[in-house]
MDTraj code that builds the backbone (N, CA, C; nanometers):
import mdtraj as md
import numpy as np

residues = "MET THR THR ALA LEU THR LEU SER GLY SER ILE ARG LYS GLY SER HIS ASN GLU HIS LEU GLN ALA LEU VAL GLY GLU ARG LEU LYS ALA ALA GLY VAL GLU VAL GLU ALA ILE SER LEU LYS ASP PHE GLU MET PRO VAL PHE ASN GLU ASP LEU GLU PRO ASP ASN VAL PRO LYS SER ALA VAL ALA LEU ALA LYS LEU PHE THR SER HIS ASP ILE VAL PHE ILE ALA THR PRO GLU TYR ASN GLY GLY LEU PRO PRO LEU LEU VAL ASN THR ILE THR TRP LEU SER ARG VAL GLU PRO TRP PRO PHE ALA HIS ALA VAL PHE GLY VAL GLY GLY VAL SER SER GLY LYS TYR GLY THR ILE TRP ALA GLN SER HIS LEU ARG ASP SER LEU THR LYS ILE GLY THR LEU VAL VAL PRO THR LEU LEU GLY ILE GLY PRO SER SER THR ALA PHE THR GLU ASP GLY LYS ILE ALA GLU LYS PRO ILE GLU LYS LYS MET ASP ARG MET VAL ALA GLU LEU THR HIS PHE SER ARG GLY GLY ILE".split()
xyz = np.array([
    [0.0796, -0.1137, -0.0085],
    [-0.0030, -0.0025, 0.0037],
    [0.0838, 0.1169, 0.0011],
    [0.0519, 0.2191, -0.0781],
    [0.1008, 0.3452, -0.0839],
    [0.0896, 0.4306, 0.0575],
    [0.1924, 0.4769, 0.0962],
    [0.1982, 0.5524, 0.2422],
    [0.2316, 0.7034, 0.2406],
    [0.1749, 0.7759, 0.3059],
    [0.2168, 0.9240, 0.2988],
    [0.2276, 0.9816, 0.4398],
    [0.3367, 1.0595, 0.4552],
    [0.3555, 1.1406, 0.5734],
    [0.3066, 1.2959, 0.5549],
    [0.2350, 1.3472, 0.6420],
    [0.2008, 1.4651, 0.6467],
    [0.2515, 1.5617, 0.7578],
    [0.2860, 1.6805, 0.7283],
    [0.3361, 1.7831, 0.8330],
    [0.3167, 1.9026, 0.8047],
    [0.3276, 2.0082, 0.9027],
    [0.3042, 2.1432, 0.8910],
    [0.4250, 2.2020, 0.9425],
    [0.4624, 2.3254, 0.8785],
    [0.5779, 2.4062, 0.9119],
    [0.5388, 2.5045, 1.0338],
    [0.4055, 2.4975, 1.0833],
    [0.3568, 2.5711, 1.1834],
    [0.3210, 2.4827, 1.3102],
    [0.3428, 2.5090, 1.4290],
    [0.3136, 2.4273, 1.5459],
    [0.2401, 2.4966, 1.6416],
    [0.1747, 2.6330, 1.5973],
    [0.0872, 2.6980, 1.6974],
    [-0.0519, 2.6493, 1.7033],
    [-0.1102, 2.6523, 1.8183],
    [-0.2451, 2.6163, 1.8228],
    [-0.3398, 2.6744, 1.7330],
    [-0.4233, 2.6029, 1.6698],
    [-0.5202, 2.6487, 1.5816],
    [-0.4623, 2.6943, 1.4386],
    [-0.3449, 2.6289, 1.4065],
    [-0.2700, 2.6627, 1.2901],
    [-0.3647, 2.6366, 1.1664],
    [-0.3712, 2.7219, 1.0664],
    [-0.4578, 2.6979, 0.9479],
    [-0.3743, 2.5944, 0.8703],
    [-0.2363, 2.5873, 0.8775],
    [-0.1587, 2.4934, 0.7912],
    [-0.1698, 2.3570, 0.8604],
    [-0.1813, 2.3339, 0.9826],
    [-0.2099, 2.2173, 1.0457],
    [-0.3466, 2.1595, 0.9962],
    [-0.4391, 2.2502, 0.9789],
    [-0.5726, 2.2258, 0.9151],
    [-0.5694, 2.1654, 0.7925],
    [-0.4934, 2.2468, 0.7120],
    [-0.4599, 2.2069, 0.5547],
    [-0.4008, 2.0705, 0.5634],
    [-0.3055, 2.0337, 0.6510],
    [-0.2293, 1.9204, 0.6621],
    [-0.3312, 1.7976, 0.6787],
    [-0.4265, 1.8232, 0.7638],
    [-0.5447, 1.7204, 0.7909],
    [-0.6328, 1.7082, 0.6735],
    [-0.6612, 1.8137, 0.6076],
    [-0.7564, 1.8021, 0.4822],
    [-0.6831, 1.7454, 0.3769],
    [-0.5489, 1.7558, 0.3408],
    [-0.4664, 1.6820, 0.2486],
    [-0.4813, 1.5333, 0.2801],
    [-0.4518, 1.5129, 0.4087],
    [-0.4346, 1.3725, 0.4757],
    [-0.5745, 1.2950, 0.4481],
    [-0.6886, 1.3688, 0.4697],
    [-0.8202, 1.2974, 0.4304],
    [-0.8250, 1.2727, 0.2979],
    [-0.7867, 1.3556, 0.2060],
    [-0.7924, 1.3330, 0.0598],
    [-0.7078, 1.2331, 0.0072],
    [-0.5924, 1.2241, 0.0759],
    [-0.4950, 1.1001, 0.0412],
    [-0.5601, 0.9700, 0.0835],
    [-0.6218, 0.9642, 0.2084],
    [-0.6889, 0.8475, 0.2644],
    [-0.8025, 0.7923, 0.1638],
    [-0.8750, 0.8858, 0.1234],
    [-0.9774, 0.8645, 0.0355],
    [-0.9314, 0.8077, -0.1044],
    [-0.7933, 0.8389, -0.1317],
    [-0.7450, 0.7783, -0.2596],
    [-0.6619, 0.6542, -0.2292],
    [-0.7081, 0.5999, -0.1200],
    [-0.6336, 0.4654, -0.0695],
    [-0.4986, 0.4604, -0.0258],
    [-0.4560, 0.5755, 0.0232],
    [-0.3143, 0.5958, 0.0764],
    [-0.3203, 0.5758, 0.2315],
    [-0.2249, 0.5024, 0.2810],
    [-0.2166, 0.5057, 0.4411],
    [-0.1413, 0.6361, 0.4867],
    [-0.1880, 0.7157, 0.5621],
    [-0.1470, 0.8463, 0.6160],
    [-0.0990, 0.8532, 0.7457],
    [0.0060, 0.9094, 0.7650],
    [0.0764, 0.9175, 0.8859],
    [0.0963, 1.0808, 0.9147],
    [0.0142, 1.1234, 1.0038],
    [0.0100, 1.2940, 1.0289],
    [0.1242, 1.3092, 1.1392],
    [0.2155, 1.3996, 1.1298],
    [0.3007, 1.4397, 1.2440],
    [0.2867, 1.5825, 1.2766],
    [0.3572, 1.6089, 1.3975],
    [0.3756, 1.7477, 1.4219],
    [0.5264, 1.7696, 1.4534],
    [0.5877, 1.8763, 1.3948],
    [0.7144, 1.9000, 1.4184],
    [0.7541, 1.9303, 1.5618],
    [0.6680, 1.9696, 1.6522],
    [0.6850, 1.9800, 1.7838],
    [0.7470, 1.8631, 1.8403],
    [0.7187, 1.7449, 1.7889],
    [0.7540, 1.6216, 1.8412],
    [0.8929, 1.5941, 1.8004],
    [0.9510, 1.6772, 1.7296],
    [1.1028, 1.6478, 1.6800],
    [1.1921, 1.7736, 1.6836],
    [1.1918, 1.8006, 1.8256],
    [1.2811, 1.9250, 1.8667],
    [1.4225, 1.9175, 1.8008],
    [1.4848, 2.0211, 1.7602],
    [1.6040, 2.0258, 1.7203],
    [1.6755, 2.1583, 1.7444],
    [1.7997, 2.1705, 1.7711],
    [1.8616, 2.2975, 1.8066],
    [1.8742, 2.3680, 1.6748],
    [1.9082, 2.4986, 1.6903],
    [1.9171, 2.5769, 1.5700],
    [2.0630, 2.5160, 1.4984],
    [2.0361, 2.4962, 1.3578],
    [2.1467, 2.4289, 1.3028],
    [2.2870, 2.5093, 1.3161],
    [2.3960, 2.4187, 1.3431],
    [2.5178, 2.4755, 1.3449],
    [2.6209, 2.3756, 1.3096],
    [2.6932, 2.4060, 1.2171],
    [2.8023, 2.2947, 1.1511],
    [2.8769, 2.2417, 1.2633],
    [2.9142, 2.3293, 1.3528],
    [3.0042, 2.2915, 1.4688],
    [2.9415, 2.1567, 1.5440],
    [2.8117, 2.1286, 1.5451],
    [2.7553, 2.0164, 1.5915],
    [2.7680, 1.8947, 1.5090],
    [2.8212, 1.9090, 1.3797],
    [2.8173, 1.7840, 1.2895],
    [2.9677, 1.7289, 1.3181],
    [3.0044, 1.5997, 1.2907],
    [2.9092, 1.4972, 1.2516],
    [2.8344, 1.4304, 1.3630],
    [2.9062, 1.4577, 1.4861],
    [2.8804, 1.3715, 1.6061],
    [2.7535, 1.4195, 1.6866],
    [2.7156, 1.5233, 1.6702],
    [2.5831, 1.5642, 1.7530],
    [2.4577, 1.5960, 1.6641],
    [2.4380, 1.5259, 1.5527],
    [2.3112, 1.5292, 1.4753],
    [2.2097, 1.4942, 1.5758],
    [2.1108, 1.5854, 1.5865],
    [2.0037, 1.5386, 1.6833],
    [1.9342, 1.4036, 1.6578],
    [1.9024, 1.3335, 1.7586],
    [1.8322, 1.2043, 1.7332],
    [1.6959, 1.2362, 1.6708],
    [1.6327, 1.3478, 1.7041],
    [1.4940, 1.3785, 1.6279],
    [1.5137, 1.3944, 1.4883],
    [1.6278, 1.4418, 1.4338],
    [1.6496, 1.4596, 1.2881],
    [1.6686, 1.3257, 1.2295],
    [1.7287, 1.2367, 1.3035],
    [1.7486, 1.1042, 1.2592],
    [1.6171, 1.0378, 1.2398],
    [1.5299, 1.0503, 1.3507],
    [1.4108, 0.9808, 1.3585],
    [1.3211, 1.0321, 1.2529],
    [1.3085, 1.1677, 1.2260],
    [1.2391, 1.2322, 1.1192],
    [1.2771, 1.1875, 0.9792],
    [1.4157, 1.1740, 0.9573],
    [1.4619, 1.1280, 0.8262],
    [1.4149, 0.9891, 0.7900],
    [1.4064, 0.9006, 0.8987],
    [1.3501, 0.7715, 0.8723],
    [1.2159, 0.7697, 0.8325],
    [1.1318, 0.8599, 0.8910],
    [1.0011, 0.8642, 0.8488],
    [0.9834, 0.9131, 0.7086],
    [1.0738, 0.9996, 0.6701],
    [1.0789, 1.0570, 0.5261],
    [1.0974, 0.9418, 0.4406],
    [1.2073, 0.8630, 0.4590],
    [1.2420, 0.7480, 0.3815],
    [1.1613, 0.6167, 0.3878],
    [1.0698, 0.6132, 0.4819],
    [0.9823, 0.4949, 0.4876],
    [0.8491, 0.5389, 0.4222],
    [0.8169, 0.6465, 0.3845],
    [0.6983, 0.6883, 0.3051],
    [0.7216, 0.7181, 0.1702],
    [0.6182, 0.6922, 0.0920],
    [0.6079, 0.7126, -0.0517],
    [0.5974, 0.8677, -0.1028],
    [0.5155, 0.9234, 0.0157],
    [0.4551, 1.0669, -0.0217],
    [0.4966, 1.1506, 0.1038],
    [0.5333, 1.2620, 0.0707],
    [0.5517, 1.3688, 0.1929],
    [0.4864, 1.4772, 0.1380],
    [0.3800, 1.5289, 0.2336],
    [0.3013, 1.6503, 0.2054],
    [0.3403, 1.7504, 0.3230],
    [0.3989, 1.8708, 0.2761],
    [0.4437, 1.9835, 0.3594],
    [0.3372, 2.1101, 0.3562],
    [0.2683, 2.1348, 0.4544],
    [0.1939, 2.2676, 0.4561],
    [0.2748, 2.3618, 0.5252],
    [0.3175, 2.4754, 0.4494],
    [0.3909, 2.5772, 0.5127],
    [0.3277, 2.7112, 0.5184],
    [0.3338, 2.7766, 0.6624],
    [0.2909, 2.9169, 0.6594],
    [0.4003, 3.0113, 0.5760],
    [0.3751, 3.1394, 0.5822],
    [0.4802, 3.2367, 0.5063],
    [0.4991, 3.3268, 0.6073],
    [0.6260, 3.3653, 0.6289],
    [0.6675, 3.4678, 0.7354],
    [0.7420, 3.5707, 0.6548],
    [0.6909, 3.6928, 0.6309],
    [0.7680, 3.8004, 0.5596],
    [0.8092, 3.7440, 0.4321],
    [0.7298, 3.6670, 0.3646],
    [0.7547, 3.6511, 0.2282],
    [0.8534, 3.5201, 0.2050],
    [0.8707, 3.4477, 0.3275],
    [0.9742, 3.3365, 0.3197],
    [0.9097, 3.2226, 0.4078],
    [0.9997, 3.1277, 0.4294],
    [0.9646, 3.0156, 0.5070],
    [0.9848, 3.0265, 0.6508],
    [0.8985, 2.9710, 0.7385],
    [0.9182, 2.9690, 0.8837],
    [1.0514, 2.9170, 0.9200],
    [1.1180, 2.9661, 1.0284],
    [1.2374, 2.9250, 1.0693],
    [1.2331, 2.7766, 1.0981],
    [1.1275, 2.7375, 1.1739],
    [1.1137, 2.5920, 1.2174],
    [1.1292, 2.5029, 1.0880],
    [1.0794, 2.5359, 0.9828],
    [1.0782, 2.4437, 0.8559],
    [1.2357, 2.4548, 0.7920],
    [1.2734, 2.5692, 0.7972],
    [1.4170, 2.5917, 0.7325],
    [1.5174, 2.5120, 0.8183],
    [1.4942, 2.5141, 0.9540],
    [1.5850, 2.4278, 1.0566],
    [1.5708, 2.2990, 1.0306],
    [1.4404, 2.2354, 1.0162],
    [1.4105, 2.0963, 0.9987],
    [1.4741, 2.0465, 0.8798],
    [1.4535, 2.1234, 0.7721],
    [1.5186, 2.0853, 0.6312],
    [1.6658, 2.0701, 0.6319],
    [1.7198, 2.1710, 0.6860],
    [1.8719, 2.1826, 0.6917],
    [1.9244, 2.0644, 0.7767],
    [1.8588, 2.0377, 0.9108],
    [1.9250, 1.9319, 0.9739],
    [1.9007, 1.7869, 0.8895],
    [1.7614, 1.7810, 0.8333],
    [1.7596, 1.6506, 0.7662],
    [1.8469, 1.6406, 0.6553],
    [1.8951, 1.7450, 0.5771],
    [1.9857, 1.7297, 0.4659],
    [2.1335, 1.6920, 0.5237],
    [2.1406, 1.6703, 0.6490],
    [2.2744, 1.6133, 0.6960],
    [2.2635, 1.4690, 0.7440],
    [2.1428, 1.4021, 0.7157],
    [2.1227, 1.2600, 0.7643],
    [2.1457, 1.1764, 0.6627],
    [2.2048, 1.0495, 0.6812],
    [2.2149, 0.9376, 0.5872],
    [2.1372, 0.8271, 0.6515],
    [2.0688, 0.7624, 0.5592],
    [2.0478, 0.7778, 0.4248],
    [1.9584, 0.9044, 0.4008],
    [2.0010, 0.9536, 0.2732],
    [1.9318, 1.0783, 0.2227],
    [1.7837, 1.0692, 0.2326],
    [1.7372, 1.1555, 0.3129],
    [1.5821, 1.1298, 0.3352],
    [1.4908, 1.2032, 0.2282],
    [1.5451, 1.2573, 0.1242],
    [1.4792, 1.3253, 0.0174],
    [1.4764, 1.2399, -0.1066],
    [1.5245, 1.1364, -0.1164],
    [1.5494, 1.0682, -0.2510],
    [1.4272, 0.9586, -0.2554],
    [1.3491, 0.9258, -0.1714],
    [1.2525, 0.8230, -0.2055],
    [1.1251, 0.8645, -0.2305],
    [1.0702, 0.9827, -0.1461],
    [0.9285, 1.0165, -0.1453],
    [0.8978, 1.1141, -0.2541],
    [0.7791, 1.1309, -0.3087],
    [0.7345, 1.2366, -0.3904],
    [0.6686, 1.3324, -0.2965],
    [0.7034, 1.4652, -0.3022],
    [0.6728, 1.5594, -0.2157],
    [0.5583, 1.6509, -0.2886],
    [0.4689, 1.7063, -0.1794],
    [0.3758, 1.8044, -0.2298],
    [0.3913, 1.9098, -0.1286],
    [0.3726, 2.0394, -0.1724],
    [0.3778, 2.1545, -0.0961],
    [0.2654, 2.2349, -0.1123],
    [0.2164, 2.2959, 0.0160],
    [0.0898, 2.3725, -0.0050],
    [0.0939, 2.4657, 0.1185],
    [0.0011, 2.5548, 0.1325],
    [0.0107, 2.6536, 0.2587],
    [-0.1130, 2.7456, 0.2611],
    [-0.1323, 2.7960, 0.3719],
    [-0.2345, 2.8859, 0.4142],
    [-0.1726, 3.0205, 0.4607],
    [-0.2124, 3.1279, 0.4263],
    [-0.1843, 3.2496, 0.4984],
    [-0.2810, 3.3675, 0.5080],
    [-0.2617, 3.4571, 0.5906],
    [-0.3602, 3.5438, 0.6124],
    [-0.3746, 3.6474, 0.4938],
    [-0.2718, 3.6482, 0.3932],
    [-0.2739, 3.7272, 0.2773],
    [-0.3452, 3.6568, 0.1588],
    [-0.3756, 3.7341, 0.0501],
    [-0.4502, 3.6798, -0.0563],
    [-0.3664, 3.6009, -0.1404],
    [-0.2380, 3.5992, -0.1433],
    [-0.1409, 3.5039, -0.2179],
    [-0.1277, 3.3822, -0.1679],
    [-0.1660, 3.3420, -0.0498],
    [-0.1696, 3.2069, -0.0047],
    [-0.0328, 3.1464, -0.0019],
    [0.0534, 3.1853, 0.0582],
    [0.2054, 3.1449, 0.0826],
    [0.2660, 3.1162, -0.0540],
    [0.2390, 3.1848, -0.1429],
    [0.2954, 3.1524, -0.2825],
    [0.4541, 3.1805, -0.2779],
    [0.4929, 3.2767, -0.2034],
    [0.6391, 3.3014, -0.2088],
    [0.7155, 3.2064, -0.1177],
    [0.6481, 3.1575, -0.0038],
    [0.7160, 3.0615, 0.0834],
    [0.7257, 2.9324, -0.0073],
    [0.6164, 2.8977, -0.0693],
    [0.6032, 2.7666, -0.1441],
    [0.7161, 2.7651, -0.2572],
    [0.7319, 2.8795, -0.3204],
    [0.8232, 2.8963, -0.4271],
    [0.9537, 2.8780, -0.3587],
    [0.9924, 2.9295, -0.2385],
    [1.1175, 2.9010, -0.1747],
    [1.1339, 2.7624, -0.1276],
    [1.0466, 2.6980, -0.0807],
    [1.0448, 2.5626, -0.0264],
    [1.0622, 2.4615, -0.1565],
    [0.9922, 2.4918, -0.2729],
    [1.0019, 2.4115, -0.3887],
    [1.1544, 2.4173, -0.4310],
    [1.1956, 2.5402, -0.4335],
    [1.3545, 2.5635, -0.4922],
    [1.4520, 2.4777, -0.4008],
    [1.4288, 2.4994, -0.2582],
    [1.5213, 2.4363, -0.1718],
    [1.5221, 2.2881, -0.1893],
    [1.3906, 2.2365, -0.1977],
    [1.3742, 2.0831, -0.2101],
    [1.4305, 2.0319, -0.3303],
    [1.3973, 2.1155, -0.4429],
    [1.4565, 2.0713, -0.5669],
    [1.6053, 2.0627, -0.5805],
    [1.6714, 2.1643, -0.5106],
    [1.8190, 2.1877, -0.5235],
    [1.8924, 2.0613, -0.4386],
    [1.8126, 2.0051, -0.3550],
    [1.8654, 1.8723, -0.2810],
    [1.8149, 1.7508, -0.3362],
    [1.7588, 1.7521, -0.4476],
    [1.7294, 1.6322, -0.5134],
    [1.5982, 1.5830, -0.4983],
    [1.5071, 1.6585, -0.4428],
    [1.3780, 1.6085, -0.4246],
    [1.2762, 1.6228, -0.5294],
    [1.1808, 1.5285, -0.5564],
    [1.0766, 1.5434, -0.6573],
    [0.9524, 1.6024, -0.5923],
    [0.9353, 1.7186, -0.6382],
    [0.8035, 1.7881, -0.5962],
    [0.7080, 1.8082, -0.7157],
    [0.5716, 1.7529, -0.6818],
    [0.4698, 1.7561, -0.7806],
    [0.4482, 1.9103, -0.8413],
    [0.3984, 1.9200, -0.9610],
    [0.3828, 2.0597, -1.0146],
    [0.2866, 2.1405, -0.9342],
    [0.1634, 2.0782, -0.9035],
    [0.0748, 2.1701, -0.8373],
    [0.1225, 2.2225, -0.7024],
    [0.1069, 2.3455, -0.6846],
    [0.1169, 2.4168, -0.5499],
    [-0.0061, 2.4649, -0.5085],
    [-0.0303, 2.4227, -0.3835],
    [-0.1648, 2.4580, -0.3068],
    [-0.1495, 2.5727, -0.2224],
    [-0.1767, 2.6890, -0.2768],
    [-0.1855, 2.8104, -0.2034],
    [-0.3165, 2.8608, -0.1743],
    [-0.3407, 2.8936, -0.0356],
    [-0.4839, 2.9309, -0.0010],
    [-0.4713, 3.0545, 0.0941],
    [-0.5599, 3.1448, 0.0508],
    [-0.5541, 3.2786, 0.1238],
    [-0.6624, 3.3545, 0.0701],
    [-0.7148, 3.4451, 0.1404],
    [-0.6790, 3.4728, 0.3011],
    [-0.7439, 3.3586, 0.3833],
    [-0.6594, 3.3347, 0.4885],
    [-0.7042, 3.2358, 0.5844],
    [-0.8401, 3.2639, 0.6439],
    [-0.8907, 3.4044, 0.6679],
    [-1.0024, 3.4457, 0.7231],
    [-1.1319, 3.3981, 0.6499],
    [-1.1197, 3.3676, 0.5232],
    [-1.2247, 3.3147, 0.4248],
    [-1.1973, 3.1921, 0.3602],
    [-1.0892, 3.1188, 0.4026],
    [-1.0578, 2.9906, 0.3247],
    [-1.1392, 2.8723, 0.3633],
    [-1.1864, 2.8672, 0.4793],
    [-1.2648, 2.7555, 0.5236],
    [-1.4108, 2.7788, 0.5524],
    [-1.4891, 2.6906, 0.5146],
    [-1.6357, 2.6938, 0.5753],
    [-1.6442, 2.6729, 0.7142],
    [-1.7648, 2.7039, 0.7852],
    [-1.7627, 2.6756, 0.9241],
    [-1.7376, 2.5361, 0.9670],
    [-1.7685, 2.4370, 0.8878],
    [-1.7516, 2.3239, 0.9173],
    [-1.6085, 2.2573, 0.8788],
    [-1.5204, 2.3563, 0.8428],
    [-1.3878, 2.3195, 0.8161],
    [-1.3414, 2.2717, 0.6828],
    [-1.4273, 2.2821, 0.5871],
    [-1.4024, 2.2459, 0.4529],
    [-1.3399, 2.3697, 0.3749],
    [-1.2753, 2.3280, 0.2505],
    [-1.2343, 2.4353, 0.1817],
    [-1.3506, 2.5192, 0.1218],
    [-1.3474, 2.6568, 0.1207],
    [-1.4591, 2.7383, 0.0982],
    [-1.4552, 2.7591, -0.0659],
    [-1.3616, 2.7387, -0.1303],
    [-1.3819, 2.7788, -0.2908],
    [-1.3550, 2.6577, -0.3655],
    [-1.4369, 2.6317, -0.4669],
    [-1.4362, 2.5212, -0.5439],
    [-1.3133, 2.4936, -0.6389],
    [-1.2340, 2.6179, -0.6882],
    [-1.1203, 2.5972, -0.7473],
    [-1.0022, 2.5435, -0.6644],
    [-1.0086, 2.5857, -0.5439],
    [-0.9198, 2.5325, -0.4486],
    [-0.9407, 2.3855, -0.4160],
    [-1.0636, 2.3433, -0.3976],
    [-1.0939, 2.1920, -0.4094],
    [-1.0394, 2.1219, -0.5110],
    [-1.0659, 2.1840, -0.6369],
    [-1.0035, 2.0950, -0.7649],
    [-0.8619, 2.0919, -0.7692],
    [-0.8045, 2.2031, -0.7231],
    [-0.6459, 2.2075, -0.7068],
    [-0.6071, 2.1079, -0.6082],
    [-0.6655, 2.0954, -0.4826],
    [-0.6297, 1.9850, -0.3940],
    [-0.6436, 1.8403, -0.4645],
    [-0.7459, 1.8184, -0.5216],
    [-0.7759, 1.6927, -0.6163],
    [-0.6612, 1.6572, -0.6954],
    [-0.6316, 1.7702, -0.7645],
    [-0.5191, 1.7558, -0.8707],
    [-0.3953, 1.7136, -0.7890],
    [-0.3559, 1.7978, -0.6859],
    [-0.2306, 1.7546, -0.6141],
    [-0.2366, 1.6051, -0.5681],
    [-0.3384, 1.5651, -0.5133],
    [-0.3509, 1.4389, -0.4611],
    [-0.3427, 1.3427, -0.5781],
    [-0.3963, 1.3620, -0.7015],
    [-0.3756, 1.2798, -0.8149],
    [-0.2208, 1.2798, -0.8451],
    [-0.1511, 1.3885, -0.8510],
    [-0.0214, 1.3721, -0.8750],
    [0.0741, 1.3079, -0.7741],
    [0.0400, 1.3377, -0.6471],
    [0.1175, 1.2668, -0.5470],
    [0.0910, 1.1095, -0.5508],
    [-0.0144, 1.0549, -0.5861],
    [-0.0526, 0.9169, -0.5938],
    [-0.0087, 0.8633, -0.7229],
    [0.0312, 0.9291, -0.8233],
    [0.0599, 0.8682, -0.9622],
    [0.2150, 0.8967, -0.9927],
    [0.2578, 1.0052, -0.9420],
    [0.4223, 1.0214, -0.9690],
    [0.4998, 0.9233, -0.8929],
    [0.5982, 0.8946, -0.9263],
    [0.6982, 0.7918, -0.8690],
    [0.8407, 0.8341, -0.8750],
    [0.9175, 0.7745, -0.7815],
    [1.0660, 0.7963, -0.8037],
    [1.1228, 0.6808, -0.8795],
    [1.0498, 0.5983, -0.9234],
    [1.0885, 0.4758, -0.9926],
    [1.1781, 0.3889, -0.9282],
    [1.1614, 0.3853, -0.8002],
    [1.2381, 0.2805, -0.7238],
    [1.3905, 0.3213, -0.7006],
    [1.4092, 0.4552, -0.7005],
    [1.5562, 0.5070, -0.6732],
    [1.5777, 0.5001, -0.5279],
])
top = md.Topology()
chain = top.add_chain()
for i, resn in enumerate(residues, 1):
    res = top.add_residue(resn, chain, resSeq=i)
    for name in ("N", "CA", "C"):
        top.add_atom(name, md.element.get_by_symbol(name[0]), res)
traj = md.Trajectory(xyz[None], top)
């Protein structure tokens, strides 16, 4: 069975990106994928510092890297801070890039995000896609930007706009049909 790991670059209570993580997870489950949702607050890591390498790579980075390599799909919901990525996500990816076996070579990745602005984390997603691609990650073409967060969801927590629903379906189709080809 195909497996997916979902996570959010936000760990605050009531995070819209954790909500998006859950919604994408539901769609993946409906597509027949076994989904494991995680929170980065369970993987604490110090601020990256090369002086800590190679003997002091955080155990949580090694554990998270194992999760990345043991799933076929990874979906990351990212907030946008000042037009860029949140420090939590930057630090996480940096630490993971130091772990062997390489945690970015197996899974197909999807990127999405919710922000308070109307552009829906488009700049953060662009930065994340660029960083992931530079380290050899296969990221599906569809980017799932949602904003503004104040009107993005209905009262019952669903996506408020039909075009975003269709985009989410397209991303799930890409995530479940793209493959690294056994690399």
